[in-house]
KEKE-3310 file (N, C-alpha, C; in steps of 0.2 Angstrom, whole numbers, plus 5000, padded with zeros to 4 digits):
npx = (5017:5022:5012:5002:5008:5009:4996:4993:4987:4984:4994:5000:5015:5021:5029:5028:5034:5039:5040:5049:5052:5064:5063:5073:5080:5078:5070:5080:5090:5083:5081:5094:5097:5091:5091:5101:5095:5082:5078:5074:5060:5055:5057:5060:5049:5037:5038:5037:5024:5017:5019:5012:4999:4985:4989:4983:4985:4978:4974:4962:4953:4942:4926:4916:4924:4927:4917:4918:4932:4935:4927:4933:4946:4941:4936:4948:4957:4950:4948:4962:4965:4956:4960:4970:4963:4958:4948:4951:4953:4941:4929:4919:4904:4905:4918:4921:4912:4918:4930:4925:4920:4933:4940:4932:4934:4948:4949:4943:4952:4963:4972:4970:4976:4972:4975:4974:4977:4974:4972:4969:4957:4952:4952:4967:4975:4976:4978:4977:4981:4986:4991:5001:5009:5025:5025:5019:5007:5003:4988:4980:4980:4978:4977:4974:4975:4975:4983:4995:5007:5011:5016:5008:5006:5018:5021:5012:5015:5028:5025:5018:5028:5037:5029:5027:5040:5044:5035:5040:5038:5045:5045:5039:5028:5026:5019:5014:5025:5038:5041:5049:5048:5045:5057:5064:5060:5068:5065:5067:5069:5059:5051:5036:5029:5018:5004:4994:4980:4970:4956:4959:4954:4944:4934:4942:4955:4956:4956:4968:4977:4975:4979:4992:4997:4995:5003:5016:5016:5016:5028:5037:5034:5039:5052:5056:5051:5055:5060:5053:5041:5036:5034:5024:5013:5012:5007:4996:4988:4987:4979:4967:4963:4961:4971:4985:5001:5011:5010:5017:5013:5010)
npy = (5122:5135:5141:5142:5151:5162:5165:5169:5161:5154:5141:5125:5117:5100:5084:5067:5051:5038:5021:5014:5002:5001:4995:4983:4978:4965:4950:4941:4950:4958:4948:4946:4958:4958:4952:4937:4929:4933:4930:4916:4916:4922:4913:4899:4896:4899:4889:4878:4880:4878:4864:4859:4863:4867:4880:4896:4912:4927:4942:4955:4960:4963:4972:4964:4956:4964:4965:4952:4951:4962:4958:4947:4953:4962:4953:4944:4954:4959:4947:4945:4956:4955:4944:4950:4957:4969:4980:4982:4989:4990:4990:4999:5002:5013:5014:5003:5005:5016:5010:5001:5011:5017:5006:5003:5015:5015:5004:5008:5017:5009:5007:4999:4987:4974:4959:4942:4927:4910:4894:4878:4882:4890:4907:4915:4925:4943:4958:4975:4987:5002:5007:5020:5028:5023:5017:5007:5008:5002:5000:4992:4976:4958:4943:4925:4920:4907:4901:4906:4900:4895:4906:4915:4928:4933:4925:4930:4944:4942:4936:4946:4956:4951:4950:4964:4969:4962:4969:4981:4990:5002:5006:5001:5006:5007:5016:5026:5026:5017:5004:4989:4977:4981:4986:4974:4969:4976:4990:5007:5021:5036:5052:5060:5076:5085:5096:5107:5118:5133:5144:5161:5169:5160:5147:5136:5141:5146:5134:5128:5137:5134:5120:5121:5127:5117:5107:5113:5114:5100:5096:5104:5098:5085:5087:5092:5084:5070:5054:5043:5049:5055:5044:5037:5047:5045:5032:5033:5041:5033:5022:5029:5034:5023:5018:5009:5001:4998:4983:4967:4957:4940)
npz = (4966:4964:4957:4966:4976:4968:4966:4978:4988:5004:5010:5016:5016:5016:5020:5015:5020:5009:5001:4988:4975:4964:4948:4939:4923:4921:4928:4934:4937:4947:4957:4961:4967:4979:4997:5000:5010:5009:4996:4994:4997:4986:4976:4979:4988:4980:4970:4978:4982:4970:4969:4979:4977:4966:4957:4954:4946:4943:4934:4935:4922:4915:4916:4922:4930:4942:4953:4960:4961:4970:4981:4986:4989:4999:5009:5012:5017:5028:5035:5039:5047:5057:5064:5071:5080:5075:5065:5051:5035:5027:5034:5034:5023:5015:5012:5005:4994:4988:4984:4974:4964:4962:4956:4944:4938:4936:4928:4916:4911:4909:4919:4930:4942:4948:4957:4959:4969:4969:4977:4973:4969:4979:4985:4990:4991:4988:4978:4977:4965:4956:4940:4933:4920:4920:4933:4946:4959:4975:4983:4992:5000:5004:5013:5016:5032:5035:5025:5028:5031:5019:5013:5004:5001:4998:4986:4977:4976:4971:4958:4952:4952:4943:4931:4929:4927:4915:4907:4907:4917:4928:4942:4958:4969:4986:4992:5006:5021:5029:5032:5038:5031:5018:5014:5013:5001:4993:4992:4992:5003:5001:4998:4997:4992:5000:4999:5006:5003:5001:4997:4999:5015:5018:5026:5024:5024:5037:5043:5039:5045:5058:5058:5054:5065:5074:5069:5071:5085:5088:5083:5091:5104:5101:5099:5112:5122:5133:5125:5130:5135:5123:5115:5122:5120:5107:5105:5112:5104:5093:5098:5101:5089:5082:5073:5065:5065:5051:5042:5037:5022:5021)
capx = (5018:5023:5006:4999:5011:5007:4989:4992:4983:4987:4996:5005:5019:5024:5032:5026:5038:5037:5045:5048:5056:5066:5064:5078:5077:5076:5069:5086:5094:5080:5083:5101:5097:5088:5096:5101:5091:5075:5077:5070:5053:5052:5059:5059:5042:5032:5039:5034:5017:5015:5020:5007:4992:4984:4990:4980:4986:4975:4973:4956:4954:4935:4921:4913:4929:4928:4914:4921:4939:4935:4924:4939:4950:4938:4936:4954:4960:4946:4950:4969:4965:4951:4964:4974:4958:4957:4943:4953:4951:4935:4924:4913:4902:4907:4925:4920:4909:4923:4935:4921:4921:4940:4942:4929:4937:4955:4949:4942:4958:4968:4976:4969:4980:4969:4977:4971:4980:4970:4975:4964:4950:4951:4956:4971:4979:4974:4982:4974:4986:4985:4997:5001:5015:5029:5025:5013:5006:4999:4984:4978:4981:4975:4979:4970:4979:4975:4988:5001:5013:5013:5018:5005:5007:5025:5021:5008:5019:5033:5023:5016:5034:5040:5025:5029:5047:5043:5031:5044:5037:5051:5044:5033:5028:5022:5016:5016:5028:5045:5041:5055:5046:5046:5065:5067:5059:5072:5062:5072:5065:5059:5046:5031:5027:5011:5002:4987:4979:4963:4955:4960:4949:4939:4934:4948:4961:4956:4958:4975:4981:4975:4983:4999:4999:4995:5009:5022:5016:5018:5036:5040:5034:5043:5059:5058:5049:5059:5058:5047:5035:5034:5031:5017:5008:5011:5003:4989:4985:4985:4974:4961:4961:4960:4976:4989:5007:5012:5011:5018:5009:5013)
capy = (5127:5142:5144:5144:5157:5168:5167:5172:5157:5151:5134:5122:5111:5095:5078:5060:5046:5032:5016:5012:4997:5003:4988:4983:4976:4958:4947:4939:4956:4960:4943:4947:4964:4957:4948:4930:4926:4934:4927:4910:4918:4924:4908:4892:4895:4899:4883:4873:4881:4874:4857:4857:4865:4869:4888:4901:4919:4930:4949:4957:4964:4965:4975:4958:4954:4968:4963:4946:4952:4966:4955:4943:4958:4964:4947:4942:4959:4959:4941:4945:4960:4952:4940:4954:4961:4975:4979:4982:4996:4989:4989:5003:5001:5018:5013:4997:5008:5020:5005:4999:5016:5017:5000:5004:5021:5013:4999:5012:5020:5004:5008:4994:4981:4970:4953:4937:4921:4905:4888:4873:4885:4895:4913:4915:4932:4948:4964:4981:4992:5005:5009:5026:5028:5017:5016:5004:5010:4998:5003:4988:4969:4954:4936:4921:4918:4899:4899:4910:4896:4895:4913:4916:4935:4934:4922:4934:4949:4940:4935:4953:4960:4947:4953:4971:4969:4960:4974:4988:4995:5004:5007:4998:5010:5005:5022:5029:5022:5015:4998:4985:4972:4984:4986:4968:4968:4981:4997:5012:5027:5043:5056:5064:5083:5086:5103:5109:5125:5135:5150:5166:5171:5155:5142:5131:5145:5146:5127:5128:5141:5129:5114:5123:5128:5110:5104:5116:5112:5093:5096:5106:5092:5079:5090:5094:5079:5064:5049:5039:5053:5056:5037:5036:5051:5043:5026:5035:5044:5027:5019:5034:5035:5016:5017:5003:5001:4994:4975:4964:4952:4933)
capz = (4972:4961:4955:4973:4978:4963:4967:4985:4992:5009:5009:5021:5013:5021:5016:5018:5018:5005:4999:4981:4972:4957:4945:4934:4916:4921:4934:4937:4940:4953:4962:4963:4971:4986:5001:4999:5015:5007:4989:4993:4997:4979:4971:4982:4991:4975:4967:4983:4982:4964:4970:4984:4975:4959:4959:4948:4948:4938:4934:4933:4916:4912:4921:4926:4935:4947:4959:4963:4964:4976:4987:4988:4993:5006:5013:5014:5021:5034:5039:5041:5052:5062:5068:5076:5084:5071:5060:5044:5031:5024:5039:5032:5017:5011:5009:5000:4988:4985:4980:4968:4959:4960:4951:4938:4934:4934:4922:4910:4909:4908:4925:4936:4943:4953:4955:4964:4969:4971:4978:4972:4968:4984:4985:4996:4992:4983:4979:4973:4963:4949:4936:4929:4917:4921:4940:4949:4966:4978:4988:4997:4999:5009:5012:5020:5037:5034:5020:5030:5031:5012:5010:4998:4999:4994:4980:4973:4974:4966:4951:4949:4950:4937:4926:4928:4924:4908:4904:4906:4922:4931:4949:4961:4974:4992:4995:5013:5026:5028:5036:5037:5026:5012:5012:5011:4994:4989:4992:4995:5006:4998:5001:4993:4994:5002:4999:5008:5001:5002:4995:5005:5019:5018:5031:5023:5026:5044:5045:5037:5050:5064:5056:5054:5072:5078:5067:5074:5092:5088:5082:5097:5109:5099:5100:5119:5127:5133:5121:5133:5135:5116:5113:5126:5117:5100:5105:5114:5098:5088:5101:5101:5082:5078:5068:5067:5062:5045:5043:5030:5020:5020)
cpx = (5019:5017:5002:5001:5009:5000:4988:4987:4987:4989:5001:5008:5020:5026:5029:5031:5035:5042:5044:5054:5058:5068:5069:5075:5075:5074:5075:5090:5090:5081:5089:5101:5094:5092:5095:5096:5083:5073:5073:5062:5050:5054:5057:5051:5037:5032:5036:5027:5014:5015:5014:4999:4991:4984:4987:4981:4983:4974:4966:4956:4947:4931:4918:4918:4929:4924:4917:4928:4939:4932:4929:4944:4948:4938:4943:4958:4957:4948:4957:4969:4961:4955:4969:4969:4957:4952:4945:4951:4944:4929:4918:4911:4904:4914:4925:4917:4914:4928:4931:4922:4928:4942:4939:4932:4944:4954:4947:4948:4964:4973:4976:4974:4978:4970:4975:4976:4975:4973:4969:4957:4948:4955:4960:4975:4976:4978:4979:4979:4983:4992:4996:5008:5019:5030:5018:5013:5001:4995:4982:4980:4978:4977:4975:4975:4980:4981:4994:5007:5016:5016:5015:5005:5013:5024:5017:5012:5025:5031:5021:5023:5037:5036:5027:5035:5047:5039:5034:5042:5044:5051:5038:5033:5023:5018:5018:5020:5034:5046:5047:5054:5046:5053:5067:5065:5063:5070:5067:5067:5065:5054:5042:5030:5020:5009:4995:4986:4972:4962:4956:4954:4943:4939:4940:4954:4962:4958:4965:4979:4981:4979:4990:5001:5000:5001:5016:5022:5018:5025:5039:5040:5039:5051:5061:5056:5054:5056:5052:5041:5032:5031:5025:5012:5007:5006:4996:4985:4983:4979:4967:4959:4960:4965:4980:4995:5006:5013:5012:5013:5013:5011)
cpy = (5134:5145:5146:5150:5163:5170:5170:5168:5154:5144:5132:5116:5106:5089:5072:5055:5040:5027:5014:5007:5000:4996:4988:4980:4969:4955:4944:4944:4958:4955:4944:4953:4963:4952:4941:4927:4927:4931:4921:4911:4920:4918:4901:4891:4895:4892:4877:4874:4877:4867:4854:4858:4866:4877:4891:4908:4922:4938:4950:4962:4966:4968:4969:4955:4958:4966:4958:4948:4957:4963:4950:4947:4960:4959:4945:4948:4960:4953:4942:4950:4959:4948:4944:4959:4968:4975:4979:4988:4995:4988:4993:5002:5007:5017:5008:5000:5012:5016:5003:5004:5017:5012:5001:5010:5019:5009:5003:5015:5016:5005:5002:4988:4977:4962:4948:4930:4916:4898:4883:4876:4890:4901:4913:4921:4936:4954:4969:4986:4996:5007:5015:5027:5022:5015:5012:5006:5005:5001:4998:4980:4965:4947:4932:4918:4910:4897:4903:4906:4895:4901:4915:4924:4936:4931:4927:4940:4948:4939:4941:4956:4957:4950:4960:4972:4968:4965:4981:4993:4996:5005:5003:5002:5008:5010:5024:5023:5019:5008:4993:4980:4975:4985:4980:4966:4973:4988:5001:5018:5033:5047:5060:5071:5083:5094:5103:5116:5126:5142:5155:5168:5167:5151:5137:5135:5145:5139:5126:5131:5137:5123:5115:5124:5122:5107:5106:5114:5104:5093:5098:5101:5087:5081:5091:5089:5073:5059:5045:5042:5054:5049:5036:5040:5048:5037:5027:5037:5038:5023:5023:5034:5028:5015:5011:5004:4997:4987:4972:4959:4945:4929)
cpz = (4970:4960:4961:4976:4974:4964:4974:4989:4998:5008:5015:5017:5019:5017:5019:5015:5014:5003:4992:4979:4965:4953:4940:4928:4916:4928:4938:4940:4947:4958:4965:4968:4978:4990:5000:5004:5013:5000:4989:4993:4990:4974:4974:4984:4985:4971:4972:4983:4976:4965:4975:4982:4968:4960:4952:4950:4942:4939:4932:4927:4913:4918:4925:4931:4942:4953:4963:4965:4970:4982:4990:4992:4999:5011:5016:5019:5028:5039:5042:5047:5058:5067:5073:5080:5081:5066:5052:5041:5028:5028:5037:5025:5012:5008:5004:4993:4984:4981:4974:4962:4957:4955:4945:4934:4932:4928:4916:4907:4908:4914:4930:4936:4949:4952:4961:4963:4972:4972:4978:4972:4973:4984:4991:4997:4986:4984:4974:4971:4957:4946:4932:4927:4918:4929:4942:4956:4969:4983:4994:4995:5005:5007:5017:5025:5037:5030:5022:5029:5024:5009:5004:4996:4995:4987:4975:4971:4969:4959:4948:4947:4944:4931:4924:4925:4917:4904:4904:4912:4926:4939:4952:4968:4980:4995:5002:5017:5024:5032:5033:5031:5019:5009:5010:5004:4990:4988:4995:4997:5001:5001:4996:4996:4995:5002:5001:5007:5001:4999:5001:5008:5019:5024:5030:5025:5033:5047:5044:5043:5056:5064:5057:5061:5076:5076:5070:5082:5093:5087:5088:5103:5107:5100:5107:5124:5127:5128:5123:5133:5128:5113:5116:5122:5110:5100:5108:5108:5094:5091:5101:5094:5078:5073:5070:5063:5055:5046:5037:5028:5020:5014)
residu = (MET:HIS:GLU:ILE:LYS:ALA:ALA:LYS:TRP:PRO:PHE:VAL:PRO:GLY:THR:CYS:PRO:ASN:SER:THR:ILE:HIS:LEU:PRO:ALA:THR:TRP:ARG:LEU:TYR:LEU:GLU:SER:VAL:SER:PRO:ASP:PHE:ARG:PRO:LEU:LEU:THR:ARG:TYR:PRO:ARG:ARG:LEU:ALA:GLN:ARG:TYR:ASN:VAL:ARG:ILE:ARG:ARG:CYS:GLU:LYS:PRO:ASP:ASP:ILE:PRO:ARG:GLY:LEU:GLU:ILE:LEU:PHE:SER:LEU:HIS:THR:LYS:ARG:TRP:ASN:MET:ALA:ASN:GLN:PRO:GLY:SER:PHE:ASP:SER:GLN:GLU:ARG:ARG:GLN:PHE:TYR:VAL:GLN:LEU:ALA:GLU:SER:PHE:LEU:GLU:LYS:ASP:TRP:LEU:GLU:LEU:TRP:LEU:LEU:GLU:LEU:ASN:GLY:THR:ALA:ALA:ALA:ALA:GLN:PHE:CYS:PHE:ARG:PHE:GLY:ASP:THR:VAL:TYR:ILE:LEU:GLN:GLU:GLY:PHE:ASP:PRO:GLY:PHE:GLY:ALA:ASP:LYS:VAL:GLY:TYR:ALA:LEU:ARG:ALA:ALA:MET:LEU:GLN:HIS:PHE:ILE:ALA:ALA:GLY:ILE:LYS:ARG:TYR:ASP:PHE:LEU:GLY:GLY:LEU:ALA:THR:HIS:LYS:GLN:LYS:TRP:GLY:ALA:VAL:PRO:GLY:ALA:TYR:LEU:ASN:LEU:ARG:PHE:ALA:ARG:PRO:ARG:SER:LEU:GLY:SER:CYS:TYR:LEU:SER:PHE:ALA:ASP:PHE:ALA:ASP:GLN:SER:LYS:GLN:TRP:LEU:LYS:ASN:ASN:LEU:PRO:PRO:SER:ALA:TRP:ASN:ALA:LEU:HIS:TRP:LEU:LYS:LEU:SER:MET:THR:ASN:GLN:ARG:PRO:ASP:SER:PRO:ALA:ASN)
# end
């Protein structure tokens, strides 16, 4: 931000909430850090899963793994949200192609963390993350609702966290949002600094001025409208922009 100020470029700062698990040195210490009511989802349920199915958890590590791994992610994510009458994040071919390019780039840099869980040879859960330094960031995930009662999403994330702890990873970042299910995993709230900036006297700078005015107007409405009226506006925006609240994986 200092460099932007020195260059006298217009900018608009902001913050975005996030949730991060600070991983301890051992899996045992991590289990002790979560609620006793939540702990069985990370221990008892995965053991029960192994008793009922032939469980295979694998990480995509070669270029040839990416097409199949992403197709599984796209399918499971879409299936999950279609049940909630939502299209999901991979409704567009452009978004899918972006993730293909992203995965290939991450794999070249040894950042890719694309994991799959299979039960009796059938894909049941998938998670797309990337690793940078000592932090893993989750971008997308999906699971087969047909295996929802088996808590396959929990089993996959538990296995991944156990692997990351053993590998010396220090943080597992859920990225945006403060959803309750993230806190159950031991995530603590934080915030990212967002900077929007543009060249002076450009179309981008005009947009920033308009966006800044819109943000200030939104804040004024939030501070001055009754809570019921503000909530109505919020849900109207969600319905018009096809957004959805955060939802946990099972």
